[in-house]
N, C-alpha and C positions, 0 to 999 in steps of 0.2 A: 504493500500500500504506500502511496506517495506520502512523504512526510509533510505535516502541516507547516506552512510557511511561518506561523507564529512561533515555532520552536527553533527556527533557523537563527543564524547570527544577525545582529543589527545591520551589518554591512550587506548581507544577502537580502534581507527584508527591504532595505532602502533601494538596492538595485532592482529588485522585483517591482517595487512601486513605481520607480522611474520609467520602467518599460511600459507599464500600464498607463502611466500619465501621458506618454507620447502618443499612445494609441487613442486615448480619449481626446487629446487636443486635435488630432486629425478628424475625429468624429465630430467634434464641435464646429470646427471650421467648415466642414462639409454640410452639416445639418442644422445648426443653430443660428437663426437669424440674429438673435441678440449677441452672441459671442462673435459672429462674423463681423458685425458692425463694430464691436468693441476692439477686436484685433486691428481692424482697418483704421479706426479713429486714433489709436495709440501707436500706430506703426509697429505692430508686434508681428514678427516672423515666428510662427510656432516652432520652426526648426531650431530656433535659438534657445528654446526651453528644453534643456537636456537633463537637468537635475531638479530636485525638490526646491533647492535654494533659488533656482531660476524663476520660480513662481512669483517672486517679488517684483518681476518686471510687469506683471499683470495687475490691473486695478481690481479692487474688491468688488464682489457682488453683494448688494444689501437687500434687506427685506423690501424696501420701497421699490427697488427695481422689479422684484417679483410681483409686487402689487400693481404697479403702473403699466408693466409691459409683459404681463403673464403669458400671452399667446406667443410672444417672440422666443420664449424659452423652449417651446415644444419642438422636438426634433423628429417627430414622426407624423404621418397623416392622422387626423383625428380619429378616423375609423379603426386605427390600430390600437387605440386606448381601450383596455378592457376593464379598468377599475379607476373611478374618479374619487379622489380623496381631497381633504382640505387640512390645512394646519389648524391648530387650536386657537389661533388668533391672540396669543399671549402678548405680542408686541403691536397689536392693531388689528385691522381687518384680516380675516382668514385668507390664505392663498390656496388656489386650486392646483393640484398636481394630478397629472395623468400617468397611469402605470400601464405599461404593455405586459403581454404575457411573459416576456423575458424579465421584466422588472419584478413581477411577482415571484418568479423563480429565484431571482437574486434575493428578494426579501426572505424567502423560505431558507435559502442557504445561510443568510445572515443570522436568522433566529435559531436555526439548527446549531450553528457554531456557538451562539451566545448561550443557549440552554445547556449545551454540552459543557461549555466553560464553567457554568454555574453548578455543574454536577448532575444535571438531568440526563437520562439516557434511555435507551430502548427498554421498555418495561416499566418506566416511571409513569405515574398518573398525575397530571397537572390540572388543577381546578382554576380556570380563568375567571377572575372576578373583574373583568374588563368588558367593555362593550365591543361588539363587532359591527355595530351600525353607526349612525350619525356621521358618516363619511370619515371614520377613524381608521387610519392606516395601521396603527399598531395592533389592534385587535385581530385584523386579518393576518398580519405578519406572524403573530404568536401562534395562531392556529396552523398556518402553513409550515412554520418551522418545526413545531412539535410533530406534525404529520410526517415531515421529511425525516425527522430524527427517529421515528418509530415509537414515540411515547403516546400514552393515552391522553385524551383531551376531554375535559368536562367544561362545556361552555355555559356557565351559569349567568354571566353578566355581572354588573356592578350592583352594590347595595344589598338590601334585604338580608340581614344577618340570619333570620330564621331559616330562609331557603338555603343559605350557605352551609349552616350547620347540619341541616337535614341531608344535604348532598354529601357532606363529609362523612356522616354516619353511614349512609347507604353505599357510597362508592369508594370510600377509603383512599383518597388521593394522598400521595406522599409530599406533594408540593402544591402550594397555592401562590397565585400571582395577583397582586393588587396594589393600590395606593397604600403606603405604610400606615398612614393615620387611620385607615379603615380597620386595621388590625385591632386597634384599641376598642373600636365599637364591637368587633367580634368577641373580644375577650370579655367586655362588659356584659354583652348579651349572654355569653356562656355562664358567667358568674351569677347573673340574675336568674338563670333558668336551670341551674344545677347541672350544666354540661361539663363533663370531665375533660376539658380541652387539653390539659397537660399530658393526658394519655391517649390522645387521638392518633390517627394515622399520619397526621401532618408532621413532617420532619424538617421542612425547608420552606421559607417564605422568600419570594422574589419580589422586590419592591420596584414600582415604577412611578415616575412623576414627582417623587419626593425623596430627599436624601435620607440615608440611614447612618452616615458617618461624617465626621469632621474631616478637614483636609489632612490631619495627621493619621487618618484611617481608623481612629478609635470611634466606637459608636457614639453618635450624637445623643442628645437628651431623649429624642423620640426612640432611637434605636435601643438605648439602655432601658427605657421604660417597657418596651416590648419584650426585650430579653429577660428582664427581671420577672416579668409575669409568665412568659412562655419561652422555655429554653429550647428554641428551635434555631436552625441555621438561618442567618439573615444574609441575603444577597442583594446588593444594590445595582441598579442599571441606569444608564443615561442614553437617551436617543431623541431623535426628532424626525418629523415627517420629511423635512428638507433633505436630510442626509441619507435617509433610508438605510440606516445602519445603527447598531446598538453597541454600546460599550458596557459589557457585563463584567462584574467582579467574578473571580474564581473563589473557591472556598477560603483562600488565604486572606481575602478582603483587603487587598492592597492596591486598589484602583481598578478602573474599568479598562479591560483589554481591547486594543484596537484589532480589527480584522483587516490585515494589510491588503487583502484582495478587493476591499470595498471602499476604502476612504483614506485620504491623506489629511492629516491635521497639522495646522500651524497654530501656535499660541502667540498672539500679537499684542504688543504694548500700546500705550497711548500715542506713540509716534508712528504707529502703523508698521513697525518693524518687528520681526520675531524676537521674543525674549529668550533668555537662557533657559535650558531645561530645568524644571523645578520652580521657576518663577511664575507667578500668576499673571494671566492676561486673557484676552478674548479668544474664544475658540473659533478658528476659521477652517472651514472644511472644503475639500475638493472631492466630489464623488467619483468613484471608479466603477465602470461597468453599467451605468444607468443608461437606458435606451430612450425613455420618454422625455424626461426633463433633467438632464445632468446639470450640475452646478460647479462652477470654478471659483475658488477662493470666496466662498460664501461666509459672511460674518453672521454667526449664530446669535450674538448678543449674550451668550453664556460665558461666564468667567470661571476658569480653572487653571491648573498647571499640568504640564506633561511630566510623567515619571519614566525615567529610563533605567536600565539595569535589569538583570534577569530576575523574574519573579520566582518565588519558592515552588510554584507549580511547574516550572520549567520553560514557560513561555518567555521569549525575548522581545516580543513586540512591545512598543511603548504603551503606557497606560495613561489614563486621565485621573486626576484626583477628583473627589466629590466636588460638585459645583459650589463655588463661593456664593454665586448669585447670578442675576442677569445684569449686564452692564447698564441698561436703561433704568433698572430698578434701584440703583445705588442710592442710598439715603445719607444725607448729612444731618445728623441729629445732635445739636448742641456741641458741635466741633468734632463729633465722632463719626467716622465713616462705617456704615454697616449695610447689610443686605437683608431683605425680608426673611430668608431662611433662619437667620439668627434670632429674629423676633418669634417666628413660628416655633422654634425649638424650645424656647422658654414656656410658651403657652401650651404646647403639646405635652410638656412634662409637669403640668399643674393639674392635680387630680380634680379639683372642683370646676375646671373650665370645660364646658360642654362643646362650645363652638366659638368662633371669633372671625373677625375680618379686620384687616389693617388698611387704614386710609392714609395717604400721603398727599399733602397739598402745599402750595407756596404760602409762606407767612408774610406778614407786612414787613418784616425785617430782611426779607430776601433769602431766608433759609428754609429748610424743609420742616413742615409742621406734621407730626405723626400722631394719629389718633387710633388707638386700638379699641374696637368695640367687642365686648365679650358677653357671652351667654353663660350663666352659671348653672351647674347641675343641681345643686342643693343649697339651702340656706346655711350660712356660716355664722359663728359667733364672734367673728373678727371683721375688721375693715378690709374687704376684698381689694378695693382700689389701692390702698396702702400696701397690702401684701404683694400684689402684682408689681407695683412700682419697685418694691424692695428686691423682688426676684430679678427684674430687668436690670437694676443697678448692679446686682451681684454678678450677673453674667455678661452684661454689655457695657457697664460703667455709666450708662445713661438710661433714663426712663421716659418713654413716650406718655402722652395723655391716655388715660384709661376711662372708658365709659361702659356702663352696664346696660344691656338691652335684653328683652325677652328672647329666649332660645329660638322660638319660631321665626321671629323677625330676622335674626342673623342667618338661620337656615335658608330662608328665602333668598338672601343675598348670596350665600355659598353655592346654591344650586339653581341658577337661572335656567329657564327652559331649554335654551340652545347650547348650554355649556356641556362639554364632555368631561371636564375636570372641575373639582371644587374651586370656587373663586375665593381666595383668602387675602388677596392683595389688590387694592384699587388705587391707581395712581392718577391724581387729579391735577398734577403739576402742568404748567404751560412750558413745554420744552422747545 
């Protein structure tokens, strides 16, 4: 059997990616109206792009480019598109992506490798607590990847703890996949209804959409809270519709592994130049092997660092640290720079907090005004607002404003009709 490129030397991996990059550049020049214009406008001879470092000669692609000139990115006739999906709209209006049959095969390959990296294999049974509808690429990708891997799939969808536990009892999955904060709802439901969840069939949880670790790879407050309650293996992942690839941790939990066949990653500083390995910057991706809508140097808006060096699992492909946050969501609160996940982490680790939403808006002083609106599970005999502010100061050094609202009112904000993910951050700043 051919050796997985992820276990080859960094030099071999780089040469492998550069070969694929040259093929993709030729494909883009021949088939992409957007990139053909970009090459011409910037006098770029694609034959001069021989190495990953040479990518710096090419301008970035940004979200606004996809929004304003969406059709120009399509590289195949519309009738060749077999699956239409959209982004979640985290940074604005959703963007439409068209996937060809070949692209779905690529997604299956990506997820099969990612699940395998996480420890899932033939004979495993995975309960998907994610939607396959609402134009969501990932739900389809998970199903296709598990099918390719030869694992069993239980498509339950998101929410409804009662149905999730009934399914676990009936079908005995060893792995569940969901948004990590939902695990706390599952645990609470189990405790309230006498379900012996600690001795269930579930041995592994794969998290999507939310972090489980800090950048030092230790479990964050949410991860610790889950682990203290339920001693299962926790695996974090990072992905996006635009890149059609997933960075999944292996059981060592030391960063999300890149699949070199699928994507090239640059980490870019404020000056637009690559930072040193290990330094934090914006994730910029170049997709490899995408047929419908490939992207070149796409700025994701996500902030993380690249980790090099051989992982204990034996893979030598580079990894990404857990996300620090989204570049556009960076907050300046009373002189301290932070990202929403840091605020979420404190709230997710507070027992009496049922739900919450974080608002950021401009203040009269020209700084960021942060208001955390919180729903409380039960009545307390202490000052909740003061306690929360103390918790924020202990972990973040600063405290935002805190307001208490009824749980149903916040739930309506968290789960608007069209959203595929819980809405916990609302940015009202004029940028």
